[in-house]
N, C-alpha and C positions, 0 to 999 in steps of 0.2 A: 793368714791362713784361715781366721774366722771367715773373711768375706768368700773365700774359695769353697769351704765347707758349706757355708750357708747357701751358696748359690747352687750347690750341688743337692739341695733338700727341698723338694716341693710340698706345698700345701695340698692336702687332698682330703677338703671338708664334704665333697658333695657325697650325695647318697648314692649316686650311679657307680660309685667304685666299690660299693659293697659287695661281697662274695655272692655270686650267683647260684641259686639252686642248681644241683646237677645229680646225677645218679650216683649216690655216694653211699659208703658206709660210715655211720656216725660212730666214733668211738664213746662208749658210755662208761662213766666211772661209778655209776650206782650211787651217786653222792656220797662219794668217799671223801678224801682230803681236798681242801682247798688249796689249790695249785696257784702259786704268784709266779710268772715268768717275766723277769726284767732282763733287758738286752739292750746292747750298745752297738750302734752303727758305726764304721770307720775304724774305729780302735788306733788311733793314731797317736794323740798326746802320751807321751811315758809317764808324765806326772799324774795323769789321771788313771793310766793302767795301776799304778802304785796306790793311788788312793781307792780305786775300786776294789782291788785286791785286800787292801788291808781292811777295809769296811768289812768286806765279805767275811774274812777271818775273825773279825770281832764279834759278828752276829750268826756264824755257821750258816752261811748262805751260798748259794752258787749262781753264776750269771752266765749268759751267753755272749759271746763278743762275735759280731758279724764283721768279719775282718776284710778291709779291702787291701789288694796285695801290692798296690803301688806305694803303700806305706813300708814296703820292704825293698822297694827299689830306690837307691840314691838319685839325686837330681842329675849328678854326672853320668849316670847309665839310663836316663830315661828312654833313650833311643830303643832299648831293649825291649819295650812294651809297645804293643800294637793293638788298639781296639777293632773290633769290626767297623769297617766303614770310615776309620779315621787314620791320620797319618801317625806314624810312629812317633813315640815322645809325647802324646797327648795324653792328658788325664784331667777330668772335672774337679779333681780333689789334690793335684799335685802330686809330688813325691817326697820321699824322705829327705832330710836335711843333709845328710851324710852317712858314709858307712858306719860311724860311730852310733849316730842315731839307731840306724838299723839293728846294731849289736844289741843296744839296751832292749829294744823292743823285741827282738828274739827271744830274748831272755823272759821278759815279761809274759811272753805268749807260751814258752815252755813251761815256766813255772805255774801260771794260770792253770794250763792244762793237768798238770800234776798234782793241782790242788782240788781237781775235780770240777772246775769251770770247763765251759764248752767253747770251742773256736768253730765257727761257721763262716760260711761264705758271703760276702758282699760284692762281689765280682772283684775286678781291679781297679779300673779308672772312672766308677761311678758314672757311667752315661747310661741315658734312657734307652731302653731296649725294646721299646715297645714296637718298632719296627722290624727288628731283628728276625731273622729266619731262625729255625731250628739249629740249622749246620752254624750260625753265627753265634748263637747261645752256647752251642757245645765248643766252639773256638774259646770263647771266654772261659767257660769251665776249665777246660785244660790248660789255658794259659796260668789260671789262678793255682791249679795244682802243681803245674811245672815250676812256677815261681817260689812256691813253698818247698817243692821237694829239693831245689838246687840251691836254696837261698844262702846256706852256710858257705857252700864253696864260691859262691858268686860274690859274697861279701868278704871274701878272704879269711874265712874262718872253717876251713873244712875240718881241721882237726878239733873245732870246738862243738862240732854237731853232737847233740845229746844221744845216747844209745836211746833207740826207739822212737827217733824221730821220723825216719822212712814209714815205719808203721802207722804212726799218728797222721801222716799226711796221706797215706794210701786209704786208711780204714776209718780214722777217727774224725773226719769231717764230713758229716751226713746231712747238713742242712743248710739252707739258702734263704736269704732275704734279698730281693731286687731292689736296686736303687730307684727312688721315686716311687716306691711300691708298685711299678709298672710291671704287670705280670699278664702278659698276652699268652694265648693258647700254645703258642711257638715255645714259650718259655717250660710250661709243664711237660710239654712232648720232650724236650730234651733233658728236663729233668729226670723224667723216667729211664731214658736211655743212659744217661751218665750214672744213675744209681743213686741219686739224692733220696733220703727216706722222708724228707719233709721240706715244705716251703713255709716262709713265715711273711708273706708279700701281700697279703689280702687284708681287706677291712670289713668289719661286720658292723652291724647296728649297735648290738650288745655283746657283751662276753658271751663267747659260744664254744662249745666242744670243737675240736678239730674234727675234720672230715676226711675219709681216706678215699682218693678219687684215682683209679688205675695204678694203686700202689705207691702213690705219694700222698702223705698225710699234711693236709692244708690248714695251718693256723691263721687266724685273723687277728689283728689289732683292733680293739673295739673303739667305738664313738662313744665317748662317755659325757654326761651332762657336767657342766662347768660354769662357774661364775654365777653373778646376782640372777641372770635370766635362765640359766641352767640350760644353755645351748650346748648341742653335742658337739664334741671335737674329737679328733682321734688322739688317743692316750699315748702321746709323744710329744718330746720337748719342742720340737720345731714349731708345730702346730700351734702350741701354747704361745710361743715366743712370737709368732705372726698376729695371733690374736692380741696378745697384751700390749705389744710395743712396735707393730707392724715391722718386725725384724731389726730393729735398732735398739741396741743395748741402752737401758735406761736404769742404771744403778739406784737412783733415788727412790724407785719403787719396788726394788727386789724382794722386799720383805712381803710386800702385798702379793706380788705374783706367786711367790713361794707359797704363802697361805692358801691363795686360791687353787692352785697346783695340788697341794697336799689335800685340800678339802675334797677335790674332786676324785682324787687316787682313792682317798678313805671311803668315801662314799661308794664308789664303785666296788671295792673291796667288801664292805659291809653288804651290799646287796647280794653279791654271790654267796658270801660266807654264810648269811642267813637264808640263802635261798637255794638255788639249783646248783650251786657251787661250780659253775664252769669256770675254767682256768681264766684268771685274769692277767692280760699282758701289758706291759709298759715299754715303751721305747724311748731310748735317750741317744744322743750322739756324744762324741768324746770333744764337746765343745760346751763351755759354762755361759749359757746363753743368759742375759739379764743378770750378770754377776753370780751365776752360779744358782740361780733359783730353784731350777728343776731338778738339780742333781739334789739340793738340800731336801727337796720335797720327796723325793724317791728316797732317800736315807731315812727322812723320818717315818715314811710308811713301812719300810723294811724294817726298821728298828722297833716299830710299834706292833706288827702283825707277824711278822715271821716266826715268832716262837709261841705264838697261840697254839691251842689245842687244834689238832687236824689241819695244821696249815703247813704247807712245804714250799720253800722259795727255792725254785729249781731251775736248772736250764731246760730248754727245749727237748734235749735228748733225754734227760731224766723224765720229763712229763710225758713223753712219749712212750717210755718206757712203760711208766706207771700206769698212763691210761690202757695200754694195751695188755697189761697184766705180765708185762715180759720181767718186770724187777720185783724186788721185795721191799723198795723204800718207803712204801706206805704204810710198813708196820709199826713204825713208832711216832706218836704225834710229835710234829715239828720237826722230825729229823729230814734229811735229804735222801 
């Protein structure tokens, strides 16, 4: 599974992927709280669901889970899914091991939702949609929502569906991150038509405030200085994994890699906390690369900073509401 997940995650170190300037409306928080947005792509491993939720409870923080919907389709029903331009039953990240595996994941998803975490979309089969048309993106969006809407029944547990699940699927999933951070204009056009409120697929040179473009707010993962030469890298575990060990697990150096990632995360945080206070975004996957070095670095950062005055470690949805002034979560230091 590690190989399939890593194959599905590309390195984007080049500055030509940085979000291009457009006619936009910049959301301005007037140097209010320092927001920290920690997210997970894929959301497959049930053990990591439990770990992340327990950690969040212990530290009073919230995460965003960008869910791939093939994690809710058992291998025996792989043919139920067909991505644009692909044969039925194809997925870059595989499928769930069994109906029992899906059942446990569903309970994590629902409990995470009730605990205040955010479930957002990462499509279904984690294909690179850079050549997809608007219509093909819309097809994938519709498939994602259809899988979630019917998942309890399709998994043989219709009588176990929680009250409120249908509303959660219809109204609670408002954000999206593209696999490979591949975000052509056709994607943004489809997001506008489908009704997503935000996209989190872009990359920026530094942490920056999100920009609203034609009704969709665009968040960008930053390039942050890292390592002895302070070369910039996307604030995401897979990119660090490639830089540190060429994408091959090296447990003997895990402590070294963890420290380097932590120092990069912490320096990026301090720069914003003491400066302009643009939201800091950090992305991880549900895979423990280099013996879990990057998960531990993230947990160290969150443990150290999320309780500081004027810091809020929140979901993308919460951040969007706070920055737009729609919520009152900014009222209490360190609160969600």
